[in-house]
N, CA, C and O atoms as CSV, one atom per row, in Angstrom:
chain,resi,resn,atom,element,x,y,z
A,1,MET,N,N,33.584,10.078,-8.174
A,1,MET,CA,C,32.422,9.305,-7.788
A,1,MET,C,C,32.865,7.863,-7.579
A,1,MET,O,O,33.587,7.298,-8.401
A,2,SER,N,N,32.433,7.287,-6.496
A,2,SER,CA,C,32.854,5.937,-6.175
A,2,SER,C,C,32.027,4.906,-6.946
A,2,SER,O,O,30.951,5.196,-7.468
A,3,PHE,N,N,32.567,3.717,-6.993
A,3,PHE,CA,C,31.928,2.603,-7.692
A,3,PHE,C,C,30.550,2.303,-7.102
A,3,PHE,O,O,29.576,2.158,-7.840
A,4,LEU,N,N,30.469,2.211,-5.786
A,4,LEU,CA,C,29.202,1.872,-5.143
A,4,LEU,C,C,28.164,2.978,-5.302
A,4,LEU,O,O,26.968,2.709,-5.413
A,5,LYS,N,N,28.636,4.231,-5.310
A,5,LYS,CA,C,27.709,5.344,-5.501
A,5,LYS,C,C,27.091,5.284,-6.896
A,5,LYS,O,O,25.909,5.584,-7.069
A,6,SER,N,N,27.889,4.898,-7.887
A,6,SER,CA,C,27.368,4.748,-9.248
A,6,SER,C,C,26.297,3.671,-9.299
A,6,SER,O,O,25.279,3.832,-9.972
A,7,LEU,N,N,26.523,2.584,-8.595
A,7,LEU,CA,C,25.520,1.520,-8.533
A,7,LEU,C,C,24.244,2.013,-7.858
A,7,LEU,O,O,23.140,1.696,-8.300
A,8,ASP,N,N,24.401,2.792,-6.782
A,8,ASP,CA,C,23.238,3.328,-6.072
A,8,ASP,C,C,22.411,4.254,-6.956
A,8,ASP,O,O,21.181,4.224,-6.919
A,9,ILE,N,N,23.092,5.076,-7.751
A,9,ILE,CA,C,22.382,6.000,-8.636
A,9,ILE,C,C,21.584,5.226,-9.680
A,9,ILE,O,O,20.412,5.521,-9.914
A,10,SER,N,N,22.211,4.245,-10.303
A,10,SER,CA,C,21.498,3.437,-11.303
A,10,SER,C,C,20.357,2.651,-10.667
A,10,SER,O,O,19.281,2.532,-11.251
A,11,ALA,N,N,20.588,2.119,-9.482
A,11,ALA,CA,C,19.541,1.362,-8.799
A,11,ALA,C,C,18.354,2.253,-8.445
A,11,ALA,O,O,17.205,1.824,-8.554
A,12,SER,N,N,18.619,3.486,-8.025
A,12,SER,CA,C,17.515,4.390,-7.704
A,12,SER,C,C,16.717,4.731,-8.962
A,12,SER,O,O,15.494,4.866,-8.907
A,13,GLY,N,N,17.408,4.870,-10.094
A,13,GLY,CA,C,16.716,5.116,-11.360
A,13,GLY,C,C,15.848,3.946,-11.765
A,13,GLY,O,O,14.724,4.131,-12.231
A,14,LEU,N,N,16.369,2.732,-11.589
A,14,LEU,CA,C,15.585,1.534,-11.911
A,14,LEU,C,C,14.328,1.451,-11.046
A,14,LEU,O,O,13.241,1.156,-11.541
A,15,THR,N,N,14.491,1.712,-9.758
A,15,THR,CA,C,13.359,1.653,-8.840
A,15,THR,C,C,12.308,2.707,-9.180
A,15,THR,O,O,11.111,2.420,-9.185
A,16,ALA,N,N,12.759,3.921,-9.462
A,16,ALA,CA,C,11.826,5.010,-9.771
A,16,ALA,C,C,11.067,4.744,-11.069
A,16,ALA,O,O,9.860,4.978,-11.138
A,17,GLN,N,N,11.757,4.261,-12.087
A,17,GLN,CA,C,11.091,4.016,-13.365
A,17,GLN,C,C,10.142,2.822,-13.285
A,17,GLN,O,O,9.100,2.819,-13.941
A,18,LYS,N,N,10.488,1.815,-12.495
A,18,LYS,CA,C,9.566,0.697,-12.317
A,18,LYS,C,C,8.305,1.167,-11.605
A,18,LYS,O,O,7.198,0.768,-11.966
A,19,PHE,N,N,8.473,2.012,-10.598
A,19,PHE,CA,C,7.319,2.554,-9.881
A,19,PHE,C,C,6.456,3.398,-10.831
A,19,PHE,O,O,5.228,3.335,-10.787
A,20,ARG,N,N,7.111,4.182,-11.683
A,20,ARG,CA,C,6.397,4.998,-12.672
A,20,ARG,C,C,5.594,4.104,-13.628
A,20,ARG,O,O,4.451,4.419,-13.960
A,21,MET,N,N,6.191,2.997,-14.067
A,21,MET,CA,C,5.470,2.070,-14.949
A,21,MET,C,C,4.282,1.427,-14.230
A,21,MET,O,O,3.245,1.181,-14.845
A,22,ASP,N,N,4.430,1.155,-12.937
A,22,ASP,CA,C,3.319,0.600,-12.164
A,22,ASP,C,C,2.141,1.574,-12.102
A,22,ASP,O,O,0.990,1.160,-12.244
A,23,ILE,N,N,2.415,2.852,-11.894
A,23,ILE,CA,C,1.356,3.864,-11.825
A,23,ILE,C,C,0.697,4.033,-13.189
A,23,ILE,O,O,-0.523,4.175,-13.274
A,24,ILE,N,N,1.494,4.019,-14.256
A,24,ILE,CA,C,0.931,4.121,-15.606
A,24,ILE,C,C,0.032,2.916,-15.888
A,24,ILE,O,O,-1.038,3.067,-16.476
A,25,SER,N,N,0.459,1.729,-15.472
A,25,SER,CA,C,-0.367,0.521,-15.641
A,25,SER,C,C,-1.681,0.655,-14.881
A,25,SER,O,O,-2.733,0.240,-15.367
A,26,GLN,N,N,-1.614,1.230,-13.697
A,26,GLN,CA,C,-2.816,1.460,-12.899
A,26,GLN,C,C,-3.758,2.426,-13.627
A,26,GLN,O,O,-4.972,2.221,-13.627
A,27,ASN,N,N,-3.210,3.466,-14.240
A,27,ASN,CA,C,-4.038,4.409,-14.999
A,27,ASN,C,C,-4.745,3.712,-16.160
A,27,ASN,O,O,-5.942,3.903,-16.372
A,28,ILE,N,N,-3.992,2.904,-16.910
A,28,ILE,CA,C,-4.577,2.202,-18.057
A,28,ILE,C,C,-5.657,1.215,-17.594
A,28,ILE,O,O,-6.707,1.097,-18.226
A,29,ALA,N,N,-5.396,0.523,-16.510
A,29,ALA,CA,C,-6.365,-0.455,-16.003
A,29,ALA,C,C,-7.664,0.213,-15.552
A,29,ALA,O,O,-8.731,-0.397,-15.624
A,30,ASN,N,N,-7.579,1.458,-15.090
A,30,ASN,CA,C,-8.761,2.153,-14.588
A,30,ASN,C,C,-9.321,3.174,-15.573
A,30,ASN,O,O,-10.059,4.074,-15.174
A,31,ALA,N,N,-8.985,3.048,-16.839
A,31,ALA,CA,C,-9.412,4.025,-17.845
A,31,ALA,C,C,-10.926,4.075,-18.024
A,31,ALA,O,O,-11.444,5.061,-18.549
A,32,GLN,N,N,-11.644,3.046,-17.603
A,32,GLN,CA,C,-13.104,3.023,-17.738
A,32,GLN,C,C,-13.817,2.947,-16.387
A,32,GLN,O,O,-15.022,2.699,-16.343
A,33,THR,N,N,-13.100,3.153,-15.299
A,33,THR,CA,C,-13.681,3.051,-13.963
A,33,THR,C,C,-14.465,4.317,-13.644
A,33,THR,O,O,-13.901,5.408,-13.556
A,34,THR,N,N,-15.764,4.156,-13.474
A,34,THR,CA,C,-16.629,5.318,-13.226
A,34,THR,C,C,-16.979,5.501,-11.753
A,34,THR,O,O,-17.551,6.522,-11.372
A,35,ARG,N,N,-16.640,4.518,-10.927
A,35,ARG,CA,C,-16.980,4.620,-9.507
A,35,ARG,C,C,-15.824,4.095,-8.662
A,35,ARG,O,O,-15.432,2.935,-8.791
A,36,THR,N,N,-15.286,4.941,-7.805
A,36,THR,CA,C,-14.191,4.554,-6.913
A,36,THR,C,C,-14.672,4.612,-5.461
A,36,THR,O,O,-15.806,5.004,-5.186
A,37,GLU,N,N,-13.805,4.220,-4.551
A,37,GLU,CA,C,-14.153,4.273,-3.131
A,37,GLU,C,C,-14.368,5.710,-2.657
A,37,GLU,O,O,-15.172,5.961,-1.759
A,38,GLU,N,N,-13.645,6.649,-3.266
A,38,GLU,CA,C,-13.785,8.053,-2.890
A,38,GLU,C,C,-15.064,8.657,-3.460
A,38,GLU,O,O,-15.483,9.735,-3.037
A,39,GLY,N,N,-15.680,7.978,-4.407
A,39,GLY,CA,C,-16.866,8.484,-5.090
A,39,GLY,C,C,-16.444,9.183,-6.372
A,39,GLY,O,O,-15.465,9.929,-6.388
A,40,GLY,N,N,-17.168,8.945,-7.418
A,40,GLY,CA,C,-16.838,9.549,-8.699
A,40,GLY,C,C,-15.864,8.702,-9.486
A,40,GLY,O,O,-15.429,7.647,-9.024
A,41,PRO,N,N,-15.521,9.170,-10.687
A,41,PRO,CA,C,-14.627,8.402,-11.557
A,41,PRO,C,C,-13.184,8.396,-11.049
A,41,PRO,O,O,-12.781,9.207,-10.215
A,42,TYR,N,N,-12.439,7.455,-11.586
A,42,TYR,CA,C,-11.007,7.358,-11.287
A,42,TYR,C,C,-10.315,8.612,-11.815
A,42,TYR,O,O,-10.637,9.085,-12.905
A,43,ARG,N,N,-9.384,9.145,-11.063
A,43,ARG,CA,C,-8.609,10.312,-11.484
A,43,ARG,C,C,-7.183,9.861,-11.804
A,43,ARG,O,O,-6.538,9.183,-11.004
A,44,ARG,N,N,-6.702,10.251,-12.993
A,44,ARG,CA,C,-5.360,9.881,-13.460
A,44,ARG,C,C,-4.303,10.316,-12.451
A,44,ARG,O,O,-4.391,11.393,-11.860
A,45,LYS,N,N,-3.303,9.459,-12.267
A,45,LYS,CA,C,-2.195,9.751,-11.355
A,45,LYS,C,C,-0.900,9.889,-12.153
A,45,LYS,O,O,-0.721,9.239,-13.183
A,46,ALA,N,N,-0.013,10.733,-11.670
A,46,ALA,CA,C,1.292,10.934,-12.302
A,46,ALA,C,C,2.365,10.916,-11.219
A,46,ALA,O,O,2.165,11.443,-10.124
A,47,VAL,N,N,3.486,10.313,-11.530
A,47,VAL,CA,C,4.607,10.236,-10.593
A,47,VAL,C,C,5.492,11.457,-10.784
A,47,VAL,O,O,5.868,11.798,-11.905
A,48,VAL,N,N,5.816,12.104,-9.685
A,48,VAL,CA,C,6.720,13.250,-9.711
A,48,VAL,C,C,8.054,12.775,-9.132
A,48,VAL,O,O,8.135,12.364,-7.975
A,49,LEU,N,N,9.102,12.841,-9.967
A,49,LEU,CA,C,10.438,12.417,-9.542
A,49,LEU,C,C,11.261,13.632,-9.164
A,49,LEU,O,O,11.076,14.717,-9.716
A,50,ALA,N,N,12.171,13.446,-8.220
A,50,ALA,CA,C,13.074,14.520,-7.799
A,50,ALA,C,C,14.456,13.925,-7.583
A,50,ALA,O,O,14.598,12.749,-7.248
A,51,SER,N,N,15.459,14.748,-7.778
A,51,SER,CA,C,16.819,14.258,-7.567
A,51,SER,C,C,17.146,14.264,-6.077
A,51,SER,O,O,16.646,15.084,-5.308
A,52,ARG,N,N,17.986,13.338,-5.710
A,52,ARG,CA,C,18.509,13.342,-4.352
A,52,ARG,C,C,19.674,14.316,-4.328
A,52,ARG,O,O,20.399,14.454,-5.313
A,53,GLU,N,N,19.845,14.972,-3.231
A,53,GLU,CA,C,20.910,15.962,-3.137
A,53,GLU,C,C,22.279,15.289,-3.078
A,53,GLU,O,O,22.439,14.217,-2.495
A,54,THR,N,N,23.266,15.946,-3.698
A,54,THR,CA,C,24.641,15.477,-3.580
A,54,THR,C,C,25.347,16.330,-2.536
A,54,THR,O,O,25.007,17.499,-2.354
A,55,ARG,N,N,26.312,15.760,-1.861
A,55,ARG,CA,C,27.026,16.464,-0.790
A,55,ARG,C,C,28.474,16.678,-1.194
A,55,ARG,O,O,29.070,15.840,-1.869
A,56,GLU,N,N,29.033,17.801,-0.778
A,56,GLU,CA,C,30.402,18.150,-1.154
A,56,GLU,C,C,31.426,17.773,-0.084
A,56,GLU,O,O,32.495,17.262,-0.419
A,57,THR,N,N,31.129,18.011,1.184
A,57,THR,CA,C,32.106,17.731,2.234
A,57,THR,C,C,31.821,16.361,2.842
A,57,THR,O,O,30.742,15.796,2.667
A,58,PHE,N,N,32.824,15.840,3.568
A,58,PHE,CA,C,32.665,14.537,4.201
A,58,PHE,C,C,31.554,14.574,5.224
A,58,PHE,O,O,30.757,13.640,5.306
A,59,LYS,N,N,31.486,15.643,6.009
A,59,LYS,CA,C,30.435,15.766,7.029
A,59,LYS,C,C,29.054,15.778,6.374
A,59,LYS,O,O,28.139,15.107,6.851
A,60,ASP,N,N,28.896,16.536,5.285
A,60,ASP,CA,C,27.616,16.575,4.579
A,60,ASP,C,C,27.276,15.201,4.002
A,60,ASP,O,O,26.124,14.771,4.059
A,61,ALA,N,N,28.273,14.515,3.448
A,61,ALA,CA,C,28.049,13.188,2.877
A,61,ALA,C,C,27.641,12.202,3.968
A,61,ALA,O,O,26.740,11.387,3.770
A,62,LEU,N,N,28.303,12.279,5.110
A,62,LEU,CA,C,27.976,11.383,6.215
A,62,LEU,C,C,26.571,11.664,6.737
A,62,LEU,O,O,25.791,10.739,6.965
A,63,ASP,N,N,26.254,12.943,6.926
A,63,ASP,CA,C,24.909,13.302,7.374
A,63,ASP,C,C,23.862,12.880,6.347
A,63,ASP,O,O,22.793,12.388,6.707
A,64,GLY,N,N,24.175,13.076,5.069
A,64,GLY,CA,C,23.241,12.714,4.006
A,64,GLY,C,C,23.025,11.221,3.907
A,64,GLY,O,O,21.910,10.772,3.640
A,65,ALA,N,N,24.082,10.440,4.121
A,65,ALA,CA,C,23.964,8.990,4.053
A,65,ALA,C,C,23.058,8.479,5.173
A,65,ALA,O,O,22.324,7.508,4.994
A,66,VAL,N,N,23.116,9.138,6.316
A,66,VAL,CA,C,22.283,8.732,7.441
A,66,VAL,C,C,20.838,9.169,7.224
A,66,VAL,O,O,19.909,8.422,7.530
A,67,LYS,N,N,20.644,10.383,6.694
A,67,LYS,CA,C,19.293,10.940,6.587
A,67,LYS,C,C,18.608,10.606,5.267
A,67,LYS,O,O,17.508,10.053,5.274
A,68,ALA,N,N,19.224,10.924,4.148
A,68,ALA,CA,C,18.520,10.846,2.867
A,68,ALA,C,C,18.999,9.729,1.960
A,68,ALA,O,O,18.335,9.433,0.966
A,69,GLY,N,N,20.094,9.114,2.252
A,69,GLY,CA,C,20.589,8.052,1.395
A,69,GLY,C,C,21.493,8.592,0.300
A,69,GLY,O,O,21.870,9.764,0.333
A,70,PRO,N,N,21.843,7.767,-0.658
A,70,PRO,CA,C,22.799,8.147,-1.698
A,70,PRO,C,C,22.190,9.078,-2.739
A,70,PRO,O,O,20.980,9.303,-2.765
A,71,ALA,N,N,23.055,9.612,-3.596
A,71,ALA,CA,C,22.584,10.456,-4.692
A,71,ALA,C,C,21.809,9.601,-5.681
A,71,ALA,O,O,21.952,8.378,-5.707
A,72,GLY,N,N,21.003,10.240,-6.477
A,72,GLY,CA,C,20.217,9.528,-7.473
A,72,GLY,C,C,18.878,10.200,-7.644
A,72,GLY,O,O,18.781,11.427,-7.610
A,73,VAL,N,N,17.852,9.409,-7.825
A,73,VAL,CA,C,16.500,9.922,-8.030
A,73,VAL,C,C,15.574,9.268,-7.023
A,73,VAL,O,O,15.813,8.151,-6.564
A,74,ARG,N,N,14.525,9.978,-6.693
A,74,ARG,CA,C,13.542,9.435,-5.756
A,74,ARG,C,C,12.152,9.852,-6.216
A,74,ARG,O,O,12.003,10.810,-6.974
A,75,VAL,N,N,11.152,9.141,-5.762
A,75,VAL,CA,C,9.770,9.517,-6.038
A,75,VAL,C,C,9.397,10.572,-5.013
A,75,VAL,O,O,9.374,10.313,-3.810
A,76,LYS,N,N,9.107,11.757,-5.508
A,76,LYS,CA,C,8.742,12.850,-4.606
A,76,LYS,C,C,7.298,12.713,-4.150
A,76,LYS,O,O,7.005,12.797,-2.957
A,77,THR,N,N,6.403,12.504,-5.095
A,77,THR,CA,C,4.992,12.355,-4.759
A,77,THR,C,C,4.240,11.724,-5.935
A,77,THR,O,O,4.761,11.618,-7.045
A,78,ILE,N,N,3.028,11.319,-5.664
A,78,ILE,CA,C,2.119,10.869,-6.713
A,78,ILE,C,C,1.033,11.935,-6.795
A,78,ILE,O,O,0.246,12.108,-5.865
A,79,ALA,N,N,1.000,12.641,-7.910
A,79,ALA,CA,C,0.049,13.735,-8.084
A,79,ALA,C,C,-1.158,13.267,-8.881
A,79,ALA,O,O,-1.034,12.457,-9.799
A,80,GLU,N,N,-2.321,13.783,-8.522
A,80,GLU,CA,C,-3.527,13.492,-9.289
A,80,GLU,C,C,-3.711,14.575,-10.341
A,80,GLU,O,O,-3.529,15.761,-10.066
A,81,ASP,N,N,-4.069,14.160,-11.534
A,81,ASP,CA,C,-4.280,15.078,-12.651
A,81,ASP,C,C,-5.584,15.853,-12.426
A,81,ASP,O,O,-6.646,15.243,-12.301
A,82,PRO,N,N,-5.519,17.190,-12.374
A,82,PRO,CA,C,-6.741,17.969,-12.101
A,82,PRO,C,C,-7.616,18.222,-13.333
A,82,PRO,O,O,-8.637,18.903,-13.229
A,83,SER,N,N,-7.234,17.687,-14.494
A,83,SER,CA,C,-8.021,17.936,-15.702
A,83,SER,C,C,-9.434,17.371,-15.540
A,83,SER,O,O,-9.643,16.432,-14.772
A,84,PRO,N,N,-10.402,17.942,-16.265
A,84,PRO,CA,C,-11.799,17.519,-16.081
A,84,PRO,C,C,-12.053,16.103,-16.600
A,84,PRO,O,O,-11.346,15.599,-17.473
A,85,PHE,N,N,-13.075,15.488,-16.035
A,85,PHE,CA,C,-13.496,14.167,-16.495
A,85,PHE,C,C,-14.145,14.290,-17.867
A,85,PHE,O,O,-14.539,15.380,-18.284
A,86,VAL,N,N,-14.252,13.161,-18.563
A,86,VAL,CA,C,-14.794,13.150,-19.921
A,86,VAL,C,C,-16.272,12.737,-19.865
A,86,VAL,O,O,-16.586,11.614,-19.469
A,87,PRO,N,N,-17.184,13.646,-20.264
A,87,PRO,CA,C,-18.604,13.263,-20.269
A,87,PRO,C,C,-18.949,12.453,-21.523
A,87,PRO,O,O,-18.590,12.833,-22.637
A,88,VAL,N,N,-19.645,11.342,-21.328
A,88,VAL,CA,C,-20.077,10.482,-22.434
A,88,VAL,C,C,-21.573,10.229,-22.257
A,88,VAL,O,O,-22.037,9.907,-21.164
A,89,TYR,N,N,-22.315,10.381,-23.349
A,89,TYR,CA,C,-23.767,10.165,-23.286
A,89,TYR,C,C,-24.068,8.668,-23.321
A,89,TYR,O,O,-23.816,7.988,-24.316
A,90,ASP,N,N,-24.614,8.175,-22.211
A,90,ASP,CA,C,-25.007,6.766,-22.103
A,90,ASP,C,C,-26.077,6.668,-21.010
A,90,ASP,O,O,-25.767,6.339,-19.865
A,91,PRO,N,N,-27.325,6.952,-21.361
A,91,PRO,CA,C,-28.379,6.966,-20.335
A,91,PRO,C,C,-28.641,5.611,-19.686
A,91,PRO,O,O,-29.257,5.554,-18.622
A,92,SER,N,N,-28.187,4.512,-20.306
A,92,SER,CA,C,-28.419,3.191,-19.718
A,92,SER,C,C,-27.365,2.814,-18.672
A,92,SER,O,O,-27.514,1.807,-17.980
A,93,HIS,N,N,-26.320,3.603,-18.557
A,93,HIS,CA,C,-25.256,3.309,-17.586
A,93,HIS,C,C,-25.754,3.604,-16.171
A,93,HIS,O,O,-26.439,4.604,-15.960
A,94,PRO,N,N,-25.420,2.750,-15.199
A,94,PRO,CA,C,-25.892,2.980,-13.824
A,94,PRO,C,C,-25.363,4.268,-13.190
A,94,PRO,O,O,-25.980,4.782,-12.256
A,95,ASP,N,N,-24.248,4.797,-13.668
A,95,ASP,CA,C,-23.679,6.020,-13.093
A,95,ASP,C,C,-24.049,7.267,-13.888
A,95,ASP,O,O,-23.470,8.331,-13.665
A,96,ALA,N,N,-24.998,7.156,-14.805
A,96,ALA,CA,C,-25.405,8.304,-15.613
A,96,ALA,C,C,-26.156,9.306,-14.744
A,96,ALA,O,O,-26.885,8.929,-13.826
A,97,ASP,N,N,-25.965,10.597,-15.049
A,97,ASP,CA,C,-26.687,11.635,-14.319
A,97,ASP,C,C,-28.085,11.806,-14.917
A,97,ASP,O,O,-28.485,11.033,-15.787
A,98,SER,N,N,-28.820,12.802,-14.460
A,98,SER,CA,C,-30.194,12.993,-14.918
A,98,SER,C,C,-30.284,13.328,-16.404
A,98,SER,O,O,-31.328,13.095,-17.014
A,99,ASP,N,N,-29.227,13.865,-17.003
A,99,ASP,CA,C,-29.204,14.173,-18.435
A,99,ASP,C,C,-28.719,12.992,-19.278
A,99,ASP,O,O,-28.717,13.074,-20.506
A,100,GLY,N,N,-28.311,11.901,-18.636
A,100,GLY,CA,C,-27.858,10.714,-19.353
A,100,GLY,C,C,-26.359,10.666,-19.605
A,100,GLY,O,O,-25.882,9.809,-20.350
A,101,TYR,N,N,-25.615,11.576,-18.994
A,101,TYR,CA,C,-24.159,11.603,-19.200
A,101,TYR,C,C,-23.427,10.863,-18.081
A,101,TYR,O,O,-23.763,10.984,-16.903
A,102,VAL,N,N,-22.435,10.108,-18.480
A,102,VAL,CA,C,-21.555,9.400,-17.542
A,102,VAL,C,C,-20.208,10.096,-17.590
A,102,VAL,O,O,-19.682,10.378,-18.667
A,103,MET,N,N,-19.658,10.368,-16.428
A,103,MET,CA,C,-18.333,10.989,-16.361
A,103,MET,C,C,-17.281,9.875,-16.331
A,103,MET,O,O,-17.219,9.083,-15.391
A,104,LEU,N,N,-16.456,9.835,-17.386
A,104,LEU,CA,C,-15.382,8.845,-17.476
A,104,LEU,C,C,-14.084,9.459,-16.952
A,104,LEU,O,O,-13.941,10.682,-16.931
A,105,PRO,N,N,-13.145,8.622,-16.533
A,105,PRO,CA,C,-11.870,9.131,-16.013
A,105,PRO,C,C,-11.135,9.998,-17.031
A,105,PRO,O,O,-11.362,9.902,-18.237
A,106,ASN,N,N,-10.253,10.843,-16.513
A,106,ASN,CA,C,-9.460,11.740,-17.359
A,106,ASN,C,C,-8.183,11.054,-17.845
A,106,ASN,O,O,-7.128,11.683,-17.919
A,107,VAL,N,N,-8.279,9.788,-18.171
A,107,VAL,CA,C,-7.141,8.999,-18.630
A,107,VAL,C,C,-7.180,8.913,-20.153
A,107,VAL,O,O,-8.156,8.432,-20.729
A,108,ASN,N,N,-6.124,9.378,-20.795
A,108,ASN,CA,C,-5.976,9.261,-22.246
A,108,ASN,C,C,-5.055,8.069,-22.488
A,108,ASN,O,O,-3.858,8.142,-22.209
A,109,THR,N,N,-5.601,6.986,-23.000
A,109,THR,CA,C,-4.838,5.744,-23.153
A,109,THR,C,C,-3.631,5.925,-24.065
A,109,THR,O,O,-2.571,5.355,-23.804
A,110,ALA,N,N,-3.777,6.714,-25.137
A,110,ALA,CA,C,-2.642,6.947,-26.041
A,110,ALA,C,C,-1.504,7.656,-25.306
A,110,ALA,O,O,-0.338,7.303,-25.479
A,111,GLN,N,N,-1.843,8.653,-24.489
A,111,GLN,CA,C,-0.819,9.359,-23.720
A,111,GLN,C,C,-0.160,8.432,-22.699
A,111,GLN,O,O,1.045,8.521,-22.461
A,112,GLU,N,N,-0.942,7.555,-22.106
A,112,GLU,CA,C,-0.394,6.611,-21.128
A,112,GLU,C,C,0.582,5.645,-21.802
A,112,GLU,O,O,1.604,5.293,-21.213
A,113,ILE,N,N,0.282,5.218,-23.020
A,113,ILE,CA,C,1.185,4.312,-23.735
A,113,ILE,C,C,2.491,5.036,-24.070
A,113,ILE,O,O,3.570,4.451,-23.977
A,114,ILE,N,N,2.391,6.308,-24.459
A,114,ILE,CA,C,3.599,7.095,-24.728
A,114,ILE,C,C,4.423,7.251,-23.454
A,114,ILE,O,O,5.646,7.111,-23.481
A,115,ASP,N,N,3.748,7.543,-22.330
A,115,ASP,CA,C,4.455,7.650,-21.048
A,115,ASP,C,C,5.099,6.325,-20.656
A,115,ASP,O,O,6.195,6.304,-20.095
A,116,MET,N,N,4.412,5.211,-20.954
A,116,MET,CA,C,4.967,3.891,-20.644
A,116,MET,C,C,6.211,3.625,-21.477
A,116,MET,O,O,7.188,3.072,-20.972
A,117,LEU,N,N,6.187,4.012,-22.748
A,117,LEU,CA,C,7.377,3.844,-23.589
A,117,LEU,C,C,8.541,4.682,-23.065
A,117,LEU,O,O,9.680,4.217,-23.041
A,118,ALA,N,N,8.259,5.913,-22.648
A,118,ALA,CA,C,9.313,6.774,-22.102
A,118,ALA,C,C,9.894,6.182,-20.822
A,118,ALA,O,O,11.110,6.180,-20.635
A,119,ALA,N,N,9.035,5.681,-19.946
A,119,ALA,CA,C,9.506,5.063,-18.708
A,119,ALA,C,C,10.303,3.799,-19.002
A,119,ALA,O,O,11.308,3.526,-18.344
A,120,SER,N,N,9.859,3.033,-19.982
A,120,SER,CA,C,10.563,1.813,-20.369
A,120,SER,C,C,11.955,2.131,-20.912
A,120,SER,O,O,12.925,1.445,-20.592
A,121,ARG,N,N,12.045,3.173,-21.732
A,121,ARG,CA,C,13.354,3.586,-22.280
A,121,ARG,C,C,14.270,4.088,-21.168
A,121,ARG,O,O,15.468,3.804,-21.172
A,122,ALA,N,N,13.713,4.827,-20.226
A,122,ALA,CA,C,14.519,5.304,-19.095
A,122,ALA,C,C,15.014,4.133,-18.257
A,122,ALA,O,O,16.147,4.145,-17.775
A,123,TYR,N,N,14.165,3.121,-18.084
A,123,TYR,CA,C,14.558,1.916,-17.351
A,123,TYR,C,C,15.704,1.216,-18.085
A,123,TYR,O,O,16.692,0.814,-17.471
A,124,GLU,N,N,15.558,1.075,-19.411
A,124,GLU,CA,C,16.611,0.442,-20.211
A,124,GLU,C,C,17.918,1.227,-20.133
A,124,GLU,O,O,18.997,0.635,-20.103
A,125,SER,N,N,17.828,2.551,-20.099
A,125,SER,CA,C,19.029,3.380,-19.978
A,125,SER,C,C,19.740,3.125,-18.657
A,125,SER,O,O,20.969,3.067,-18.607
A,126,ASN,N,N,18.969,2.975,-17.598
A,126,ASN,CA,C,19.571,2.687,-16.300
A,126,ASN,C,C,20.205,1.303,-16.271
A,126,ASN,O,O,21.245,1.110,-15.642
A,127,VAL,N,N,19.585,0.337,-16.949
A,127,VAL,CA,C,20.175,-1.002,-17.041
A,127,VAL,C,C,21.491,-0.934,-17.806
A,127,VAL,O,O,22.471,-1.570,-17.415
A,128,THR,N,N,21.520,-0.163,-18.899
A,128,THR,CA,C,22.745,-0.011,-19.683
A,128,THR,C,C,23.847,0.632,-18.844
A,128,THR,O,O,24.997,0.196,-18.890
A,129,ALA,N,N,23.499,1.663,-18.081
A,129,ALA,CA,C,24.483,2.308,-17.210
A,129,ALA,C,C,24.992,1.330,-16.157
A,129,ALA,O,O,26.187,1.299,-15.863
A,130,LEU,N,N,24.102,0.541,-15.595
A,130,LEU,CA,C,24.491,-0.446,-14.585
A,130,LEU,C,C,25.437,-1.489,-15.180
A,130,LEU,O,O,26.422,-1.873,-14.550
A,131,ASN,N,N,25.132,-1.942,-16.394
A,131,ASN,CA,C,26.005,-2.916,-17.051
A,131,ASN,C,C,27.367,-2.309,-17.383
A,131,ASN,O,O,28.383,-3.001,-17.309
A,132,SER,N,N,27.403,-1.032,-17.745
A,132,SER,CA,C,28.680,-0.360,-18.021
A,132,SER,C,C,29.525,-0.255,-16.760
A,132,SER,O,O,30.734,-0.483,-16.797
A,133,ILE,N,N,28.895,0.085,-15.657
A,133,ILE,CA,C,29.605,0.170,-14.370
A,133,ILE,C,C,30.180,-1.192,-14.009
A,133,ILE,O,O,31.320,-1.302,-13.557
A,134,LYS,N,N,29.375,-2.224,-14.214
A,134,LYS,CA,C,29.822,-3.588,-13.909
A,134,LYS,C,C,30.999,-3.983,-14.794
A,134,LYS,O,O,31.959,-4.588,-14.318
A,135,ALA,N,N,30.929,-3.643,-16.083
A,135,ALA,CA,C,32.027,-3.970,-17.001
A,135,ALA,C,C,33.302,-3.228,-16.621
A,135,ALA,O,O,34.393,-3.794,-16.685
A,136,MET,N,N,33.170,-1.956,-16.224
A,136,MET,CA,C,34.359,-1.200,-15.807
A,136,MET,C,C,34.977,-1.793,-14.555
A,136,MET,O,O,36.200,-1.843,-14.431
A,137,ALA,N,N,34.145,-2.242,-13.627
A,137,ALA,CA,C,34.678,-2.844,-12.411
A,137,ALA,C,C,35.394,-4.155,-12.708
A,137,ALA,O,O,36.427,-4.450,-12.107
A,138,LEU,N,N,34.856,-4.933,-13.623
A,138,LEU,CA,C,35.536,-6.181,-14.004
A,138,LEU,C,C,36.873,-5.908,-14.686
A,138,LEU,O,O,37.854,-6.611,-14.444
A,139,LYS,N,N,36.911,-4.881,-15.541
A,139,LYS,CA,C,38.178,-4.507,-16.188
A,139,LYS,C,C,39.178,-4.020,-15.170
A,139,LYS,O,O,40.369,-4.308,-15.285
A,140,ALA,N,N,38.718,-3.285,-14.173
A,140,ALA,CA,C,39.621,-2.806,-13.114
A,140,ALA,C,C,40.207,-3.975,-12.332
A,140,ALA,O,O,41.367,-3.937,-11.919
A,141,LEU,N,N,39.399,-5.014,-12.130
A,141,LEU,CA,C,39.903,-6.192,-11.419
A,141,LEU,C,C,40.936,-6.952,-12.250
A,141,LEU,O,O,41.839,-7.579,-11.695
A,142,GLU,N,N,40.807,-6.899,-13.574
A,142,GLU,CA,C,41.766,-7.577,-14.439
A,142,GLU,C,C,43.128,-6.896,-14.448
A,142,GLU,O,O,44.132,-7.524,-14.784
A,143,ILE,N,N,43.171,-5.623,-14.082
A,143,ILE,CA,C,44.455,-4.915,-14.047
A,143,ILE,C,C,45.396,-5.547,-13.039
A,143,ILE,O,O,46.607,-5.593,-13.251
A,144,GLY,N,N,44.840,-6.028,-11.954
A,144,GLY,CA,C,45.658,-6.620,-10.904
A,144,GLY,C,C,46.201,-8.003,-11.214
A,144,GLY,O,O,46.970,-8.538,-10.416
A,145,LYS,N,N,45.840,-8.598,-12.325
A,145,LYS,CA,C,46.281,-9.954,-12.636
A,145,LYS,C,C,47.724,-9.974,-13.082
A,145,LYS,O,O,48.262,-11.038,-13.385
């Protein structure tokens, strides 16, 4: 594996985990949103990550570099959580139905905080890997002195 490819892999991990943290922040911010532009409560979103394919031959690597980019991780899609909304009895709320129930988003704040910690740790791991790659490259440059 080449030096630059290692940097690309770590950089893709950093980008993916930052994007994941942004989506988690969006979920937490909308945990009480009962009305969206689409109508109805906010629906929790989750980031689906997928690995980028690695290539074995030079031709495959060249084609892959042109089409899909380097190896690493990428955001495949942003999926909406299909779990049901949470009914809460509040007849004074403007979005309450005829029985007095308001449908709140399917966002569990405790779960979102756990997901944020996991994404943060993954981000830190990628930073550590990036710093290790940088240190190895500096040591390699010192060999030539």
